[in-house]
TORVOFI-529303 format. One record per residue (C-alpha): residue in three letters; z, y, x. Coordinates in steps of 0.1 Angstrom, whole numbers, plus 5000, padded with zeros to 4 digits. Layout:
BEGIN
resn / pz / py / px
ala / Z / Y / X
...
This chain:
BEGIN
resn / pz / py / px
met / 1143 / 2627 / 5192
ser / 1161 / 2595 / 5183
pro / 1143 / 2561 / 5184
ser / 1147 / 2557 / 5147
lys / 1130 / 2591 / 5140
asp / 1102 / 2582 / 5164
gly / 1098 / 2549 / 5145
ala / 1098 / 2567 / 5112
glu / 1071 / 2592 / 5123
leu / 1048 / 2564 / 5136
leu / 1054 / 2543 / 5105
his / 1048 / 2572 / 5083
gly / 1014 / 2579 / 5100
phe / 1005 / 2542 / 5098
leu / 1014 / 2540 / 5061
leu / 0994 / 2571 / 5053
arg / 0964 / 2555 / 5069
leu / 0971 / 2522 / 5050
arg / 0974 / 2541 / 5018
ser / 0941 / 2559 / 5025
arg / 0924 / 2525 / 5030
tyr / 0938 / 2512 / 4997
gln / 0923 / 2542 / 4980
cys / 0889 / 2537 / 4996
thr / 0888 / 2500 / 4988
gly / 0901 / 2505 / 4953
asn / 0923 / 2475 / 4959
gly / 0957 / 2480 / 4943
ser / 0954 / 2518 / 4941
ser / 0949 / 2524 / 4904
gly / 0984 / 2540 / 4900
glu / 0999 / 2511 / 4882
ile / 1037 / 2506 / 4888
gly / 1044 / 2479 / 4913
glu / 1010 / 2477 / 4928
pro / 1006 / 2483 / 4966
gly / 0993 / 2518 / 4963
phe / 1023 / 2529 / 4941
cys / 1048 / 2513 / 4964
leu / 1032 / 2528 / 4995
asp / 1035 / 2562 / 4980
leu / 1073 / 2556 / 4976
ala / 1076 / 2543 / 5011
ile / 1057 / 2572 / 5026
ser / 1080 / 2596 / 5008
ala / 1111 / 2578 / 5019
leu / 1100 / 2579 / 5055
lys / 1092 / 2616 / 5052
asp / 1127 / 2621 / 5039
leu / 1140 / 2605 / 5071
met / 1118 / 2625 / 5094
glu / 1125 / 2660 / 5080
his / 1156 / 2681 / 5078
arg / 1170 / 2681 / 5043
pro / 1164 / 2716 / 5030
val / 1188 / 2714 / 5001
pro / 1220 / 2693 / 5003
leu / 1217 / 2675 / 4970
his / 1188 / 2665 / 4947
val / 1192 / 2652 / 4911
thr / 1161 / 2635 / 4896
val / 1158 / 2629 / 4859
leu / 1135 / 2600 / 4851
gly / 1125 / 2584 / 4819
pro / 1096 / 2572 / 4796
thr / 1078 / 2594 / 4771
gln / 1098 / 2610 / 4743
ala / 1131 / 2600 / 4759
gly / 1142 / 2637 / 4761
lys / 1141 / 2642 / 4799
ser / 1135 / 2680 / 4797
thr / 1164 / 2683 / 4773
ile / 1188 / 2666 / 4797
val / 1176 / 2688 / 4825
asn / 1185 / 2719 / 4804
leu / 1218 / 2703 / 4796
leu / 1225 / 2699 / 4833
leu / 1216 / 2735 / 4839
gly / 1232 / 2750 / 4808
glu / 1201 / 2769 / 4798
glu / 1166 / 2765 / 4785
ala / 1150 / 2762 / 4819
ala / 1126 / 2733 / 4813
lys / 1101 / 2735 / 4785
thr / 1106 / 2709 / 4758
ser / 1081 / 2697 / 4732
pro / 1080 / 2670 / 4704
leu / 1046 / 2660 / 4718
ala / 1046 / 2628 / 4739
gly / 1038 / 2633 / 4776
phe / 1042 / 2671 / 4774
thr / 1056 / 2673 / 4809
arg / 1028 / 2664 / 4833
thr / 1041 / 2682 / 4864
leu / 1072 / 2680 / 4886
gln / 1095 / 2709 / 4878
gly / 1124 / 2717 / 4901
phe / 1153 / 2740 / 4895
ala / 1173 / 2752 / 4925
val / 1209 / 2762 / 4922
asn / 1227 / 2783 / 4949
thr / 1199 / 2780 / 4974
ser / 1183 / 2804 / 4999
asp / 1147 / 2814 / 5001
thr / 1144 / 2794 / 5033
gln / 1158 / 2763 / 5017
arg / 1134 / 2766 / 4988
arg / 1104 / 2770 / 5011
glu / 1115 / 2739 / 5029
val / 1117 / 2720 / 4997
ser / 1081 / 2731 / 4988
ala / 1069 / 2720 / 5022
phe / 1083 / 2685 / 5016
phe / 1059 / 2681 / 4987
ser / 1029 / 2694 / 5007
pro / 1000 / 2688 / 5003
thr / 1007 / 2685 / 4966
pro / 0995 / 2717 / 4949
lys / 1022 / 2741 / 4938
glu / 1010 / 2739 / 4902
leu / 1019 / 2702 / 4902
ala / 1053 / 2704 / 4920
ser / 1070 / 2737 / 4915
leu / 1105 / 2749 / 4923
arg / 1123 / 2780 / 4909
thr / 1159 / 2792 / 4909
val / 1186 / 2791 / 4883
asp / 1215 / 2814 / 4889
asp / 1251 / 2807 / 4880
pro / 1247 / 2777 / 4856
ile / 1273 / 2772 / 4830
asn / 1280 / 2737 / 4841
ala / 1277 / 2735 / 4879
leu / 1272 / 2700 / 4892
ala / 1284 / 2706 / 4927
lys / 1300 / 2733 / 4948
thr / 1271 / 2733 / 4973
gly / 1235 / 2740 / 4966
tyr / 1214 / 2715 / 4947
ala / 1182 / 2710 / 4928
val / 1175 / 2693 / 4895
trp / 1141 / 2678 / 4889
asp / 1123 / 2673 / 4856
thr / 1097 / 2646 / 4860
pro / 1067 / 2635 / 4840
asp / 1067 / 2602 / 4822
phe / 1058 / 2570 / 4840
asp / 1048 / 2547 / 4810
ser / 1018 / 2564 / 4794
tyr / 0982 / 2556 / 4803
ser / 0976 / 2591 / 4816
ser / 1007 / 2590 / 4838
arg / 0987 / 2570 / 4864
glu / 0972 / 2604 / 4874
tyr / 1006 / 2619 / 4884
arg / 1029 / 2590 / 4891
thr / 1028 / 2599 / 4928
leu / 1050 / 2629 / 4919
ile / 1077 / 2605 / 4908
thr / 1076 / 2585 / 4940
gln / 1079 / 2617 / 4960
val / 1110 / 2631 / 4942
thr / 1128 / 2598 / 4938
ala / 1127 / 2593 / 4976
leu / 1143 / 2627 / 4980
ser / 1170 / 2620 / 4954
asp / 1208 / 2617 / 4959
leu / 1212 / 2607 / 4922
ile / 1187 / 2593 / 4897
ile / 1194 / 2599 / 4861
leu / 1174 / 2575 / 4839
val / 1170 / 2588 / 4804
val / 1162 / 2563 / 4776
ser / 1163 / 2563 / 4739
lys / 1171 / 2534 / 4715
glu / 1133 / 2529 / 4711
lys / 1126 / 2529 / 4748
tyr / 1155 / 2513 / 4767
ser / 1139 / 2479 / 4769
asp / 1104 / 2489 / 4778
trp / 1089 / 2469 / 4807
thr / 1080 / 2500 / 4827
val / 1116 / 2513 / 4826
trp / 1129 / 2482 / 4844
lys / 1099 / 2477 / 4866
ile / 1104 / 2512 / 4881
leu / 1141 / 2506 / 4885
asp / 1133 / 2473 / 4902
leu / 1111 / 2491 / 4927
leu / 1137 / 2518 / 4934
phe / 1166 / 2493 / 4939
pro / 1161 / 2487 / 4977
leu / 1164 / 2524 / 4984
arg / 1200 / 2522 / 4971
arg / 1199 / 2556 / 4954
pro / 1229 / 2561 / 4930
leu / 1218 / 2555 / 4894
leu / 1232 / 2568 / 4861
ile / 1218 / 2559 / 4828
cys / 1218 / 2582 / 4798
leu / 1212 / 2567 / 4764
asn / 1198 / 2598 / 4746
lys / 1194 / 2604 / 4709
ala / 1220 / 2578 / 4701
ser / 1233 / 2571 / 4666
gln / 1268 / 2579 / 4654
asp / 1281 / 2546 / 4667
pro / 1261 / 2538 / 4699
gln / 1285 / 2510 / 4710
gln / 1260 / 2482 / 4701
leu / 1232 / 2499 / 4720
arg / 1255 / 2504 / 4750
leu / 1263 / 2467 / 4751
ala / 1226 / 2458 / 4748
leu / 1218 / 2483 / 4776
gln / 1246 / 2469 / 4798
gly / 1232 / 2434 / 4793
arg / 1197 / 2446 / 4803
val / 1212 / 2462 / 4834
asp / 1229 / 2429 / 4843
glu / 1195 / 2411 / 4840
ser / 1181 / 2435 / 4865
arg / 1188 / 2438 / 4902
tyr / 1216 / 2464 / 4894
asn / 1252 / 2456 / 4887
ala / 1262 / 2471 / 4853
arg / 1298 / 2477 / 4866
arg / 1284 / 2501 / 4892
val / 1259 / 2518 / 4870
pro / 1275 / 2544 / 4847
ile / 1260 / 2545 / 4811
cys / 1265 / 2576 / 4790
asp / 1253 / 2583 / 4755
leu / 1244 / 2616 / 4739
pro / 1240 / 2621 / 4702
tyr / 1208 / 2630 / 4684
val / 1206 / 2666 / 4673
asp / 1183 / 2673 / 4644
asp / 1171 / 2708 / 4655
gly / 1173 / 2700 / 4692
ser / 1197 / 2729 / 4697
leu / 1210 / 2731 / 4733
asp / 1242 / 2749 / 4722
arg / 1251 / 2721 / 4698
leu / 1247 / 2696 / 4726
leu / 1268 / 2716 / 4750
asp / 1296 / 2718 / 4724
asn / 1296 / 2680 / 4719
pro / 1324 / 2660 / 4736
ala / 1298 / 2634 / 4747
thr / 1282 / 2661 / 4768
asp / 1315 / 2667 / 4787
arg / 1317 / 2630 / 4794
phe / 1281 / 2629 / 4806
leu / 1285 / 2659 / 4829
ser / 1317 / 2645 / 4843
ala / 1300 / 2612 / 4851
val / 1271 / 2631 / 4868
arg / 1295 / 2651 / 4890
lys / 1313 / 2619 / 4899
ala / 1281 / 2600 / 4908
leu / 1265 / 2629 / 4927
arg / 1274 / 2627 / 4964
pro / 1255 / 2632 / 4996
ile / 1238 / 2601 / 5010
asp / 1241 / 2600 / 5048
ala / 1212 / 2594 / 5071
thr / 1223 / 2559 / 5080
ala / 1223 / 2548 / 5043
arg / 1189 / 2564 / 5038
arg / 1175 / 2547 / 5068
lys / 1188 / 2513 / 5057
gly / 1174 / 2519 / 5022
ala / 1139 / 2528 / 5036
asn / 1141 / 2498 / 5059
ala / 1150 / 2475 / 5030
phe / 1121 / 2489 / 5010
leu / 1097 / 2483 / 5038
asn / 1109 / 2448 / 5044
glu / 1105 / 2440 / 5007
his / 1069 / 2451 / 5004
trp / 1056 / 2449 / 5040
glu / 1037 / 2415 / 5037
glu / 1022 / 2425 / 5004
trp / 1008 / 2457 / 5018
leu / 0994 / 2439 / 5049
gln / 0979 / 2410 / 5030
pro / 0943 / 2424 / 5032
val / 0949 / 2434 / 5069
arg / 0961 / 2399 / 5078
leu / 0932 / 2385 / 5058
glu / 0908 / 2405 / 5080
his / 0926 / 2392 / 5111
asp / 0923 / 2357 / 5099
ala / 0886 / 2362 / 5092
ala / 0881 / 2377 / 5127
ala / 0899 / 2347 / 5143
arg / 0877 / 2324 / 5123
trp / 0846 / 2342 / 5135
arg / 0857 / 2340 / 5171
asn / 0864 / 2303 / 5167
thr / 0829 / 2299 / 5151
val / 0813 / 2316 / 5181
asp / 0832 / 2293 / 5205
ala / 0821 / 2263 / 5185
ala / 0785 / 2276 / 5185
val / 0786 / 2280 / 5222
arg / 0800 / 2245 / 5227
asp / 0772 / 2231 / 5205
ala / 0746 / 2251 / 5224
val / 0758 / 2239 / 5257
gly / 0758 / 2203 / 5245
cys / 0723 / 2207 / 5231
tyr / 0711 / 2220 / 5265
gln / 0726 / 2191 / 5283
lys / 0710 / 2165 / 5260
gln / 0676 / 2182 / 5254
tyr / 0671 / 2193 / 5290
leu / 0695 / 2182 / 5317
glu / 0696 / 2146 / 5305
his / 0660 / 2146 / 5295
ser / 0630 / 2139 / 5317
arg / 0620 / 2176 / 5312
his / 0647 / 2185 / 5337
asp / 0624 / 2171 / 5365
ala / 0606 / 2204 / 5362
thr / 0635 / 2221 / 5380
phe / 0637 / 2194 / 5407
asn / 0600 / 2195 / 5411
arg / 0602 / 2232 / 5420
ala / 0625 / 2221 / 5449
met / 0600 / 2195 / 5459
val / 0572 / 2221 / 5460
gln / 0592 / 2241 / 5485
leu / 0598 / 2209 / 5504
leu / 0561 / 2205 / 5505
glu / 0557 / 2239 / 5521
leu / 0583 / 2230 / 5547
leu / 0565 / 2197 / 5555
glu / 0532 / 2214 / 5562
ile / 0519 / 2209 / 5598
pro / 0519 / 2244 / 5613
ala / 0482 / 2242 / 5623
leu / 0471 / 2233 / 5588
ala / 0496 / 2254 / 5569
lys / 0476 / 2287 / 5570
pro / 0443 / 2272 / 5558
leu / 0460 / 2253 / 5530
ala / 0480 / 2283 / 5519
ser / 0449 / 2304 / 5519
thr / 0431 / 2279 / 5497
arg / 0460 / 2279 / 5472
gln / 0461 / 2317 / 5474
phe / 0424 / 2319 / 5465
leu / 0427 / 2294 / 5436
thr / 0458 / 2310 / 5421
trp / 0445 / 2346 / 5426
pro / 0425 / 2348 / 5393
phe / 0455 / 2335 / 5373
arg / 0479 / 2360 / 5389
arg / 0453 / 2388 / 5383
leu / 0450 / 2378 / 5347
phe / 0487 / 2380 / 5339
ala / 0496 / 2409 / 5363
ser / 0492 / 2436 / 5336
lys / 0515 / 2418 / 5311
thr / 0552 / 2425 / 5308
glu / 0560 / 2388 / 5306
ser / 0540 / 2361 / 5323
ala / 0524 / 2335 / 5300
thr / 0534 / 2308 / 5323
ser / 0570 / 2319 / 5323
arg / 0570 / 2321 / 5285
thr / 0558 / 2285 / 5283
glu / 0583 / 2270 / 5308
val / 0600 / 2240 / 5294
glu / 0635 / 2253 / 5301
leu / 0629 / 2287 / 5286
asn / 0615 / 2271 / 5254
val / 0645 / 2247 / 5252
leu / 0670 / 2276 / 5256
gly / 0651 / 2297 / 5231
glu / 0652 / 2270 / 5205
ile / 0689 / 2264 / 5212
phe / 0696 / 2301 / 5207
glu / 0678 / 2302 / 5174
his / 0699 / 2273 / 5163
leu / 0730 / 2291 / 5174
leu / 0720 / 2322 / 5153
leu / 0715 / 2300 / 5123
phe / 0749 / 2284 / 5127
leu / 0766 / 2318 / 5129
arg / 0746 / 2331 / 5099
arg / 0755 / 2301 / 5078
thr / 0792 / 2307 / 5085
ile / 0788 / 2343 / 5074
gly / 0770 / 2332 / 5043
asp / 0799 / 2309 / 5034
gly / 0823 / 2339 / 5037
val / 0801 / 2362 / 5016
gly / 0802 / 2336 / 4989
thr / 0840 / 2339 / 4985
glu / 0858 / 2364 / 4963
gly / 0879 / 2395 / 4967
his / 0886 / 2414 / 4999
his / 0876 / 2383 / 5020
ala / 0841 / 2386 / 5007
asn / 0840 / 2424 / 5016
trp / 0848 / 2416 / 5052
trp / 0821 / 2390 / 5055
arg / 0795 / 2412 / 5038
ala / 0802 / 2439 / 5064
met / 0799 / 2412 / 5091
ala / 0766 / 2400 / 5076
lys / 0751 / 2435 / 5079
leu / 0763 / 2440 / 5115
phe / 0753 / 2405 / 5126
asp / 0717 / 2409 / 5112
glu / 0714 / 2442 / 5131
arg / 0728 / 2427 / 5163
ser / 0709 / 2394 / 5162
ser / 0675 / 2411 / 5162
ala / 0682 / 2428 / 5196
ala / 0701 / 2397 / 5208
arg / 0670 / 2375 / 5208
lys / 0651 / 2396 / 5233
glu / 0683 / 2402 / 5253
phe / 0689 / 2365 / 5256
ile / 0653 / 2358 / 5268
asp / 0658 / 2385 / 5294
ala / 0691 / 2370 / 5304
val / 0674 / 2336 / 5308
gly / 0648 / 2352 / 5330
his / 0674 / 2367 / 5352
tyr / 0692 / 2334 / 5355
gln / 0660 / 2315 / 5364
arg / 0651 / 2340 / 5391
asp / 0687 / 2338 / 5405
phe / 0685 / 2301 / 5404
glu / 0655 / 2300 / 5427
ser / 0680 / 2304 / 5456
glu / 0697 / 2271 / 5444
ile / 0663 / 2254 / 5444
ala / 0656 / 2267 / 5479
val / 0689 / 2254 / 5491
thr / 0681 / 2220 / 5476
ala / 0646 / 2219 / 5493
arg / 0662 / 2229 / 5527
thr / 0689 / 2202 / 5523
leu / 0663 / 2176 / 5517
tyr / 0642 / 2188 / 5547
asp / 0673 / 2187 / 5569
lys / 0681 / 2152 / 5558
leu / 0645 / 2141 / 5565
ala / 0646 / 2158 / 5599
gln / 0673 / 2134 / 5610
ser / 0646 / 2107 / 5608
pro / 0615 / 2120 / 5628
ala / 0594 / 2089 / 5620
thr / 0599 / 2094 / 5582
leu / 0593 / 2132 / 5586
asn / 0560 / 2127 / 5604
ser / 0548 / 2101 / 5579
leu / 0556 / 2125 / 5551
arg / 0537 / 2153 / 5568
ala / 0507 / 2131 / 5571
ala / 0509 / 2122 / 5534
arg / 0515 / 2159 / 5526
val / 0483 / 2170 / 5543
thr / 0462 / 2143 / 5527
ala / 0476 / 2147 / 5492
asp / 0475 / 2185 / 5492
ala / 0439 / 2185 / 5505
ala / 0428 / 2162 / 5478
gly / 0446 / 2182 / 5452
val / 0430 / 2215 / 5464
ala / 0396 / 2199 / 5464
leu / 0400 / 2185 / 5429
ala / 0413 / 2218 / 5416
phe / 0385 / 2237 / 5432
lys / 0358 / 2215 / 5419
thr / 0370 / 2213 / 5383
gly / 0384 / 2248 / 5379
val / 0405 / 2236 / 5350
ile / 0439 / 2230 / 5366
gly / 0465 / 2257 / 5359
val / 0487 / 2273 / 5384
asn / 0516 / 2249 / 5380
glu / 0494 / 2218 / 5381
leu / 0475 / 2231 / 5411
val / 0506 / 2235 / 5431
leu / 0525 / 2204 / 5419
thr / 0503 / 2175 / 5409
pro / 0485 / 2161 / 5439
ala / 0512 / 2165 / 5466
met / 0540 / 2157 / 5442
leu / 0528 / 2122 / 5434
ser / 0525 / 2113 / 5470
leu / 0557 / 2129 / 5481
thr / 0578 / 2115 / 5453
ser / 0565 / 2079 / 5458
phe / 0571 / 2081 / 5496
ile / 0606 / 2095 / 5494
thr / 0616 / 2070 / 5467
glu / 0606 / 2041 / 5488
ser / 0621 / 2055 / 5520
ala / 0656 / 2051 / 5534
val / 0666 / 2085 / 5520
gly / 0658 / 2076 / 5484
lys / 0694 / 2073 / 5472
tyr / 0703 / 2106 / 5490
val / 0675 / 2123 / 5470
asn / 0690 / 2111 / 5438
ser / 0724 / 2125 / 5447
ile / 0708 / 2159 / 5456
lys / 0691 / 2158 / 5423
asp / 0724 / 2152 / 5405
glu / 0740 / 2181 / 5424
leu / 0712 / 2204 / 5414
arg / 0717 / 2193 / 5378
ile / 0754 / 2201 / 5379
arg / 0749 / 2235 / 5394
gln / 0722 / 2243 / 5368
gln / 0745 / 2231 / 5340
his / 0773 / 2253 / 5352
gln / 0751 / 2284 / 5354
val / 0735 / 2279 / 5320
asn / 0769 / 2272 / 5305
thr / 0781 / 2305 / 5320
leu / 0750 / 2323 / 5308
ile / 0754 / 2311 / 5271
ser / 0791 / 2316 / 5270
arg / 0791 / 2351 / 5285
phe / 0761 / 2363 / 5265
cys / 0775 / 2351 / 5232
asn / 0810 / 2364 / 5238
arg / 0795 / 2398 / 5247
ala / 0770 / 2399 / 5219
phe / 0789 / 2382 / 5190
ser / 0827 / 2376 / 5197
gly / 0835 / 2413 / 5196
leu / 0816 / 2421 / 5164
pro / 0848 / 2423 / 5143
gly / 0859 / 2452 / 5164
gln / 0827 / 2470 / 5158
leu / 0829 / 2469 / 5120
arg / 0827 / 2503 / 5103
asp / 0830 / 2500 / 5065
asp / 0849 / 2520 / 5040
arg / 0857 / 2488 / 5021
leu / 0878 / 2475 / 5050
phe / 0912 / 2483 / 5065
leu / 0902 / 2478 / 5101
val / 0936 / 2476 / 5117
glu / 0935 / 2459 / 5151
arg / 0959 / 2430 / 5156
glu / 0974 / 2446 / 5187
glu / 0980 / 2478 / 5169
leu / 0998 / 2460 / 5140
gln / 1020 / 2442 / 5165
arg / 1030 / 2475 / 5180
ile / 1038 / 2490 / 5146
glu / 1059 / 2460 / 5136
gln / 1078 / 2463 / 5168
leu / 1084 / 2499 / 5162
arg / 1096 / 2491 / 5127
gln / 1125 / 2474 / 5142
thr / 1138 / 2507 / 5156
leu / 1139 / 2524 / 5122
């Protein structure tokens, strides 16, 4: 399989998916000529033509607006009344093919090309030994429905399929219809495919020269070159008799022009035409896809900004605030334990154990300790997280307030975010709990570092031990008598005041401040990592989790691969 065919197959699959999304969103898929859905149908058919073996060497497609006489021209090309004609506008509503000098296998392959279109909408039958053969090899002539009536939106896809297969397009217009907008709009769309074009001015008057000149001028105004587009005229026949038309000299000129224009289009030319068509419409088709990518990028940037803001709030509201002393004080408590005189350590510990036992018993049956729920740091982080959620929700609200497909994307994000944020609150509190438990080792390291520093000065250490015993004993007595001091106060208050004052006034006071700063830096790093990782995991990837029929949902990486493959076509 050649690289170009590989690329055609992958592009074909991608465009089918893209077309399906347009249909689901209702965006540009009403069947109007020139809108993305219509152009996608044409591109899909052109790629399918590249991918599959051409079952019949030549295909002639007769196009035209209502009442132009397309079916009559088809019969003229075949030399018999093969296509049904009617004076009613829009009579032909299906695709009718007439195969000449073809095998059963070739006809089955032609029918397969139009699959999954139902046979009643795209049929092919044989015509044997036509009076005016167009080519020596096998060929098919296609009679198409109109493309300019209101109801034609229901079957215009048939036109895109057969024109992509064509080796020659015959545009049939009348003096009333040759300047219609839809005629030139559809020719404008077909131009990049570079299919040979022949224009038939049907039902012309006795002297059609003036109409021919007007038609040539209209061709020159289009993307086509009038010198390369044959224009033939056929007279109006009152009774619509095919025999009278066949006997007319204008018919001979018309058939001769058709035979001259009808020639096989090689695979290279078809590939170039398909590529030119893709290049022309690619960005228009992908506009909603790129809009979703831009919205996703904006969302990720918003999450990053929210994380930076949360980290800054934590630093200002906790680390740079006096409330941060709670963390350092926990290190000081462990230092107090290290300072206890071995002979008195056991009685003092037992006293504390006795006093704290009722509190521990009270909260043992609860999932979360009330003391941990009221910790300063936990409260600060909880408030910061709520602010972060509000910041993200406000951004989503701004997007929902816009218009068009952009608003669809943000509405889907709003639903997903609301679902995710409910669970994220609890998950974040749990994550903070894990961080705080893990950070106990850092606190222990700080306490041990302080103790080691004090051990270098035995006199200072002994003095601290003496102060530690006195202060702690006083604190235990006070707590025992009043019975109103909580667990944290019981452990911290008496000894902490004595210890803090003594150390501050000692020779190691400056060293303690440096240790305190180091603890703050380590704590800031871990909290920054906590917030960043949690938010990236919980919120940054939300665009990739969207599932909504109103969206295209093409990943940026996938689109990049498709665009690279398009270069191999």
